[in-house]
C-alpha positions as CSV (number, residue, x, y, z in Angstrom):
1,M,59.2,79.5,98.7
2,E,61.9,78.1,96.5
3,K,65.3,79.1,96.6
4,E,67.0,80.8,94.3
5,Q,69.2,79.5,91.8
6,I,72.2,80.4,91.9
7,P,75.0,80.2,88.7
8,E,77.9,77.7,90.0
9,R,81.3,80.3,90.0
10,R,83.5,77.4,90.0
11,K,82.6,76.2,86.5
12,G,84.2,78.1,83.5
13,E,87.8,78.9,82.3
14,D,90.4,78.3,85.1
15,R,91.5,82.5,86.2
16,R,94.5,81.5,88.1
17,G,96.0,80.2,84.6
18,S,97.8,83.6,83.8
19,V,99.2,84.6,87.4
20,V,102.4,84.4,88.0
21,D,103.3,81.7,90.4
22,R,105.3,83.0,93.3
23,R,107.2,80.2,94.3
24,L,109.0,80.5,91.1
25,G,111.1,83.6,92.7
26,L,109.8,86.3,89.7
27,D,107.7,89.7,91.1
28,R,105.8,90.7,87.8
29,R,106.7,94.2,88.9
30,R,110.6,93.9,87.8
31,G,109.3,92.0,84.9
32,P,109.8,88.1,84.3
33,G,113.6,87.1,84.4
34,R,114.9,89.8,86.7
35,R,116.3,89.5,90.1
36,L,117.0,91.1,93.5
37,A,120.9,92.5,94.0
38,H,121.9,90.9,96.7
39,E,121.9,93.7,99.3
40,R,118.4,94.8,98.4
41,K,117.4,91.4,98.6
42,S,119.0,90.7,102.0
43,A,117.2,94.4,103.7
44,E,113.2,92.6,102.1
45,E,113.7,89.8,103.8
46,G,115.0,91.7,107.1
47,Q,118.5,90.8,107.1
48,M,120.5,94.4,107.0
49,S,123.9,95.8,107.1
50,D,124.7,98.4,109.7
51,D,124.9,101.1,106.8
52,Q,121.6,100.4,105.6
53,F,120.0,100.1,109.2
54,E,121.6,103.4,110.4
55,F,119.7,105.1,107.1
56,L,116.9,103.9,107.5
57,M,117.2,104.8,111.2
58,A,118.0,108.3,110.6
59,I,114.7,108.9,107.3
60,D,112.8,107.7,109.5
61,E,113.8,109.9,112.4
62,Y,113.7,113.1,109.7
63,K,110.2,111.5,108.7
64,R,109.1,111.9,112.2
65,K,110.7,115.1,113.2
66,N,109.5,117.0,109.6
67,S,106.2,115.2,109.5
68,R,107.6,114.3,105.3
69,P,106.0,110.5,104.9
70,F,107.4,111.0,101.8
71,P,111.4,113.4,101.8
72,T,112.0,114.7,98.9
73,W,115.6,113.2,97.0
74,T,117.0,116.8,98.5
75,E,115.7,116.1,101.9
76,V,117.1,112.2,101.3
77,L,120.6,114.1,100.7
78,D,120.7,116.3,103.4
79,V,119.8,112.6,105.6
80,I,122.5,110.8,104.0
81,K,124.9,114.5,104.3
82,A,124.2,114.9,107.9
83,L,125.6,110.6,109.0
84,G,129.1,112.1,107.4
85,Y,128.7,110.6,103.3
86,R,130.5,113.1,101.3
87,K,132.2,112.3,97.7
88,V,135.7,111.1,98.3
89,A,135.4,108.8,95.3
90,E,135.3,109.0,91.3
91,P,131.4,108.7,90.4
92,Q,131.0,105.5,89.1
93,S,128.3,103.0,87.1
94,L,125.9,101.4,89.1
95,E,126.7,98.1,87.1
96,Q,130.2,98.5,88.6
97,T,129.0,99.2,92.2
98,E,126.2,96.2,92.1
99,K,129.4,93.9,91.3
100,E,131.5,95.5,94.3
101,Q,129.1,94.4,96.4
102,K,128.2,91.2,96.1
103,P,129.6,88.6,98.2
104,K,132.8,86.5,97.3
105,E,132.4,82.8,98.3
106,V,134.7,81.5,100.2
107,Q,136.5,78.4,99.1
108,A,136.8,75.8,102.6
109,P,137.4,72.3,103.4
110,L,134.3,70.5,105.0
111,G,134.1,70.9,108.9
112,T,135.9,74.9,109.0
113,L,134.3,77.4,111.0
114,L,134.0,80.3,109.1
115,D,134.2,84.1,110.9
């Protein structure tokens, strides 16, 4: 019995050339060159602020209690209000909000301990 000849798959064009190199930090879903906001990037990397973690846990609790894997935006707003958040300031554009949330750089001499 002779072995059946199987065509060599490794010959031909390289399909990897069209794939985005993940080491560049670019995500195809966001489009080329678009970066995440600092707070969102930190949250996705597992570094959440206390407010983000509290919100996440409240949403998770709501989903479990109500058997809702995907709550509506109205339900999300209800959870936010249940956490005690109220509208107290005038509305701002999202660009202004992102600028205010960026961490500020601290200039300190080398060897200085920062709190």
